C-alpha positions as CSV (number, residue, x, y, z in Angstrom):
1,M,-151.4,-23.0,195.0
2,S,-149.7,-25.6,191.6
3,V,-146.9,-26.2,191.3
4,T,-145.7,-26.6,187.5
5,S,-141.9,-28.0,186.2
6,I,-139.9,-26.1,183.6
7,S,-138.1,-27.2,181.7
8,S,-137.7,-25.2,179.1
9,A,-138.6,-22.0,177.8
10,K,-141.6,-22.6,176.3
11,D,-142.9,-24.4,178.6
12,I,-142.8,-20.7,180.4
13,G,-144.1,-19.5,177.3
14,D,-147.3,-21.7,177.3
15,I,-147.9,-21.1,181.3
16,V,-147.6,-17.2,180.9
17,S,-149.5,-16.5,177.3
18,A,-152.7,-19.4,179.2
19,L,-152.9,-17.7,182.7
20,R,-152.8,-14.1,181.3
21,K,-156.1,-14.8,178.7
22,R,-157.2,-16.9,182.1
23,Q,-157.5,-12.9,183.8
24,G,-158.2,-11.6,180.2
25,I,-155.3,-9.9,179.4
26,R,-154.8,-8.4,176.3
27,Q,-151.1,-9.1,175.3
28,A,-150.1,-5.4,174.6
29,D,-151.8,-4.4,177.9
30,M,-149.4,-6.8,179.8
31,A,-146.3,-5.7,177.7
32,G,-147.1,-2.2,179.3
33,M,-147.6,-2.9,182.0
34,I,-143.7,-4.8,182.4
35,G,-142.3,-2.0,180.9
36,A,-142.1,-3.8,177.2
37,S,-143.5,-4.1,174.2
38,H,-145.5,-6.7,172.9
39,V,-142.9,-8.0,170.5
40,L,-140.8,-8.5,172.8
41,L,-144.5,-10.7,175.2
42,R,-145.2,-12.2,172.0
43,D,-141.7,-13.9,171.6
44,I,-141.7,-14.8,175.3
45,E,-145.2,-16.2,175.0
46,R,-143.3,-18.5,172.3
47,G,-141.1,-19.7,174.1
48,K,-138.4,-17.6,172.6
49,E,-134.7,-19.2,174.3
50,T,-132.8,-15.3,174.2
51,V,-135.6,-12.4,175.5
52,N,-134.5,-11.1,178.7
53,I,-134.9,-12.4,182.1
54,G,-135.2,-10.4,184.9
55,K,-137.9,-9.0,182.1
56,V,-139.3,-12.7,182.4
57,L,-139.1,-13.0,185.7
58,L,-140.8,-9.0,185.6
59,L,-144.1,-11.0,184.5
60,L,-144.0,-14.0,186.7
61,E,-144.5,-12.0,189.0
62,E,-146.9,-9.2,187.4
63,L,-149.5,-12.9,186.2
64,G,-149.0,-14.0,190.0
65,I,-146.2,-16.5,189.3
66,R,-143.9,-17.5,192.4
67,V,-140.5,-18.9,191.5
68,L,-138.6,-21.3,193.6
69,L,-135.1,-22.8,192.4
70,D,-135.3,-25.8,194.4
71,V,-131.1,-26.5,194.5
72,P,-129.1,-29.1,195.5
73,E,-127.3,-28.8,198.2
74,A,-123.4,-29.2,197.9
């Protein structure tokens, strides 16, 4: 497992794109796997900041990416 710090939507898009390609999955096929359009997947991979967070989380899960939040104590 690799831990990566994320500071922008573009960071997420770059990771998603690289991992999807490494797994040999086409954009249209990946979009179908999460019930989204290829346009949405393209927008996520380009780092568009207004995409649906629920679809992003579903996409990350489908790619096997686990999301952890480092929440500060009060």
